[in-house]
N, C-alpha and C positions, 0 to 999 in steps of 0.2 A: 503494500500499499503506499502510495506516495502522493505528494501534492506540490505543486509550484506555482506561486502567485506572484506576478510582476505588475507594479503600479506606476507609471510614468507621467509626470506632468510635462507637458510640451514646453521646451525652453522659449519658443517663439510665441506662445499663447498660454499663459499661466493658468487661464481658466478652463483649458481643454486638457484632459488627461486620457490615457489609454490603460486599460486593465486587461490582462491576460492570465487565465486560470487553467492549469494543466492538471489533470488527476489521473491516477491509475491505481485500479483496486484488482489484486490477483488473490484467488483462493484455491487451493489444491487440497482435496480430501479423498479419503479412502474409506469405504464402509465395508464391514464385515458383520453378517447377521446370521445366526444360527442358534438351534436349540441344543442344549446338552444331550448327547446320546443317553438314551434309557430314562430320560425325565418323562413325566406323565404327557408333556406336549409333544415329545418326540414319538411317543407310542401312538398319540391321536393322529399326528400330521403324516407320519411315515416318511418315505423318500422315494425318489425316481428310480425305476427298475432299468437295467441295461439289457433286457430282453425284448423291447419293442413294446411291451404292455403299457396301456394308458393309465392303468391303476397304479397308486402308489402302494408301496411295500411296506407294511408295519411290523417291523421286526426290532424296533428299539433305535436304530440309526435314523439320520435325519439329513437334510439338506443344509448346505451353507451357501448364503448369497453374498456376492462380491460386487462392488461398485467403486469405480474409479472416476472421479469428477473433476473438471476445472471450470472456474468461473471467473470471468474478468470484465472490467467495466472501464472504458477509456472516456475521458470527458476533455473537451476544449471549450472554453467560454472566452469570448473577446468583445469587448465593447469600448465605445468612446463616450466621454461624458463631458458636457460643457455646462458650466454653472456661473452665473454672472447676474449682477444686479443693475438695472438701469433705472435710476431714480426710485420711483415708487413701484417698479415692476421688478420681480425676481424670476430669472428663467432658469430651468434645469432640463437640459435635452440629453437624451441617451439614445444610442443606436449600437446594436450589436448582432453577434452570430454565435449560435451554441451548436455543438456536435457532440453526440454520445453513441458509443457503440458497446452493446452488451453481448457476452456469448457465454453460452452453457453447453459444455460438451463432455462427454464421457462414454463409458460403456459398463454393462453389468451382465452377470451370468449367474446361474445356479449350479452347484456340483454336489455330488453326495459326499457326505461328512461321515467317514468310517475310520476314525484313528485306531490304530493297532494297540493302543493302551487299554482299549475296551474289549479285546478279543476273548479274555476269561468270561467277561460278563455277557458277551454274545453268545459264547459257546453254551453257558448255562441256560440263558433265556430261550435258545433255539434248539436244545438237545443235540449237540454235536461236540467233537473234541475241540480242544484249544487250537491244535493244528489245522483243522478244517476252517475254524473260524478266522483264523489270521490269513489262510489262503483266500477265503472268499472276500474278506474285507479288504485285502491288498488289491484285489482284482476290481472292486466296485469304487474304492475311495477315489475320489476326483472325477467320477464319471459325470460328463455333461451331455444331458440328452438333447438340449436346445441350442441353437447357434446363439453365440455372443450378441447382444443388442447393443448397437453403436448409436449415438445420437448426438447431433450438433444443431444448436438453436441460436444463430445470432440474430440481432435485430439492431437497427439504428433509428435515431431521433435527429432530425435537423430543424433549427429554429433561425429565423430571422426576426428581430424585434426592435421596436422603437418606442420611446416614452418621452413626452413632453408635459413638464410641470410649469405652471405660471401661477404666481402670487402678486395680486394687485392690492397695493396699499396695505399689505400684511393683513387682509382680512377677506379678500374675494380669491377663492381657490379653483384652479382648473387643471385637471390631469386628463391626457389622452394618451391611449396606448394602442399598439397593434402588434400582432404576432402572426407570422406565417410559418406553420409547423408542418413538417412532414415525418412520416412513420413507415418503416419497411414492412410493417404488419399488413398494409392493405395493397391492393393492386394499383398499377400505375396510374389509372385514371382517378383513383379515390384516395391517393395518397397524401394530398396536401389539404390543409384547412386554414382559413384566415379568421383571426379571432380579434375584433377591435373592442375598445371600451372607452367610456368617458365618465368623468366624475366631476361634480360641482360642490363646492363647499362656501358657506357663509359664516363667518365669525361674527355672529349677531351681538355679542356682548360688546365688541369693540366700536360699535356704532355710537355716535354722540348722544342719541335719544336714549340709550340704555346706561348712561353714566350713573343714574341713581341706583342701578342695581348691583354695581360692582362692589359694593361694600358687603354684599351678602353672597353673590356668584362669583365663581372663578372661571367658568366656562359656559357658553351657550352657543353651539353651532348647529346649523341646519345644513344638511347634505343630501345629495341625490346622485344617483348614478345608473347606468346602463352599461352591460358588457356581455360578450359572448365568450364562453370557454368551451375547450375541447377535451375529449376523452378518448384514448385509445387503448386502454390497458385490457388485454385478454387473459391475463395470467400466464399460463405456459402454453397457449396457443400462438405460436409465433408466425406460422404460414397459413392462416384460414383460407387464403384466397388461391393457394396452389392445389392442383390435383395430385396428391401423394399416394403411393403405394406403400403398405406396410407388410412385414413378414410375420407371420403367426409364430408363437412359441408354445402353442398348447398342443399336447399329445393327440388330443382327439380331433385335431384339425390338420392332421397329415393325410396325404393321398400317395397311392403307389406311384413310384417314379416311372413315367412312360419310357424313358431311356434305359431303364435297367429295372424291369418288373420284379426280379428276385432279389434286388437290393433294399436298402434302407427307404422307407418311404420320405417323401420330401414334405416340408412345410409349406403351406399355402401363402401366397402373395395376394393381397386384396387391396381394392382402392378405399381410400378414406373420404368421409364427407368434406366438402369444402364450399366456400361461398365467395365467388369472385366479385360480389358487388358490395361487400362490407365497406363502411366508411365512418368517418369521424362521428361520434356523438357530440351534438353541440347543444349547449345550454345558455339560453338568453335570459338575463336577469335584470330586472327593474327594481330599484329600492329607493326608499326615501327614509331618513332617519334624523334624530336629534340627540346631540351629546350635551350633557349638563353636568355641572359640579358646583357644590354649595360649601360655605362654612370652612374656607380654607382646604378645600378637597377632603373635608371629612365625609361628605355624601357625594358621590359621583355615579353616573349610569349612562344609558342610552335607551332609545326606543327606536325599533325599525320595523317598516312594512315591506314586504318583498313580494315579487311574483316572478316565478321561474317557469319557463317553457323550454323542456327538453325535447329535441327532435332527434329521430334515429337512435333511440336508447340501445346501447350495446349490452346484451346479456345472453346467457346460455338459455335457450328455449327450444320448444318444438319447431321443426321444419313444417311446412306445408305438406300434406300427405303426397308421396310419390315424388316429390321435388328434389330429393337428395339421397345420398347413399346411407344415410342414418336418419333416425327419426329426431334427433336432437343435435344441437350444435350452437356456436355463436351466431346470433343474428342482430340485425337492427330491428328490434322489437316493435317499435312504434313511437309515439310521442306522449309526452306526460306534462301535466302542468300542476305547479305547487304554488299555493298562496299562504302567506303566513304572517304573523306578528311576533316580535320578540322584544323582551323588557328585560334589561340588566340593570342592577343598582348594586353598588358597593358602598358599605359604610364602615367607618372606624369609630365604634362607640367609645372606645378607651385608647387614649394615646398617652403614655407617660415615658419617663426616660427609661424605666426598665421593663415596660410591659405595653404591648399593643394587641388590640382585639380587632381583627377585620372580619366582617361578615358580608357575604355576598349571596345575592338571591337572583335567580334567572326563572322567567316564566315564558314558555313559548307556544304558540298555537300554530298548527300547520294542517293544510288540507290538500290532498292531492287527487288528481283525477286523470285516467288514461283518455286521451283525446283521439288517438289513431292506434290502430294495430295492424302489423303486416299480416300477410295471409298465413293461416295456420298457427298463429301466435296466442289465439284465444283458448289454448287447451287449459287443463288443470295443473296446478302445481302444488308445492307444499306437501311433499310426501311425509307420511307417519308410519311407513312400513307396510309390508305386504301388499305393495303396489297401490295403496289408498292414498289419494290427494285430497286435500280438504280446502285448497284456495284455487283461484282463478283470475285471469286477467280478461277483462271486458271493457269495451268503449263505454265511456260515461260513468264508470265507476273507479274506485281507488284501486291501485295496483295490489296485488295479493289478498283481494278480498276473500273472506271465508265463503266457501261454496259447499253448503250444508243442507240436510234435510231440516224442515221446520218441525220442532218439538211440540208434542202434544202434553198438556198439562192436567193433573187432577183438580178438583174443585178447590182443594187446599192450596194449590199452587206449586206442588211438587211435581216434577217431571215424570211421566209414565215411560218405564224403560221399554225400548224398542218399539215405541209408538209414534208415528209421524204424520204429518198431515198430506193427504193425497192432493197436491196442489193443482194438478191437471185433471182431476176427477175422472180417471180412467179405471178407477177400482183397484190399482195395484201401485205399490210403492217401488219405484224405479229411480234411476239417475235422472229421469226427466221431471221428477219432483224436486230436486235441488233447487236452491235460489241462493242469490248473493246477499250475504247476511250483514257483515260489518267489515271495516277495513281492520288489518292487523296492527295498524299503528295508532297509538294514542292520539286523541285531538289535543290534548294538552299536556306538556310536561313541565315539571317544576323542580328545581334543585336549590338547595340551600347549603352552603359551605362556610364555615368557621375557621379562622387560622389565629392561633395565639402564639405571639413571639415573646419570649422572655430574654431579657439582657440587651446588649447594644446590637 
């Protein structure tokens, strides 16, 4: 791991500086995982056979898993910054370029683990002599039934960005930014996204007509903003747009070798699901807020109202029936709208030389609604086991709404076990009687935090 940062003020223009940041993060690891021979888990799981059988042999021996892995991250950030004050106007301008490369590569395999130190135990457990046990274990130890699995997952991020800050008369604030981001996760035509933003602020307390309030208030600022952000993270799915073939390692997925019918069967090679139209998820946010502080900052806080519209939401969900080589994968699920209000207040009830008590309260209300769904994305989700899903996405309703039967209650208000409302009136309780009940998310959240500091 290493990092180098250089910051240079231009001798011909002292308000202009250049900053270069280089980073390198390298991790190499080795994993070995196995059960101790003749442990209860070893008897339960067994090990691979060397006779071509697909059934594991449960004789006290076990398998050992090996993996070698290398991960590294390269970073290059460069930007120019110009900062100057022209009378009542302060200007701060930044333009830059960022490049990151990530790579995760390695290989793994399973082998039979049959150390000869357990020969006597094996002989006793399997009714044979120690010599026979040693001969058998020496022959099977290290046997590898499936080919070594190699993987390499590189991806890159590129960004061009600019920011302009203007402060007029030390009380009117304007900030504008723009980013142009590219990712190797998406196909060429969907690889780039542009994300602008603008923010306005007004230090209302600095106005002359607020002079009477300055003896009590320390801050009163009104702000508003609009911006678009992008999201491309798909976890370990680095090439979702590429048609890729993968080799099976399961014994029950082997087939006779057509070139050598009497030889070892071969492992199948099958195509994987892919989506060539995946693109950036974009979230447009409007917000207005007020920041305030009173009594020498003993009381401070803010109130915010926001509205977010997320377009082409990236998530792992169902493909439309018959449209892909798997029933699920990463998709641009649809569009989602969030509206909310958030209130924060921080107080310091006690402040002395040796003790400070800080109390913080946060109250937030949020409502979300799906406004568009991709084809096939209105399936159920929220599995609770045995293939049972109890949530569903549907336009006009909150994401992950519970999708359940309507409970029937006794006269005293207690639920009748296994009795549900026949909502469609067909005389039978089926999936057609399920309905969207409530959102999984709370309408209001509240948190209260207290910190006590003793001493300096």
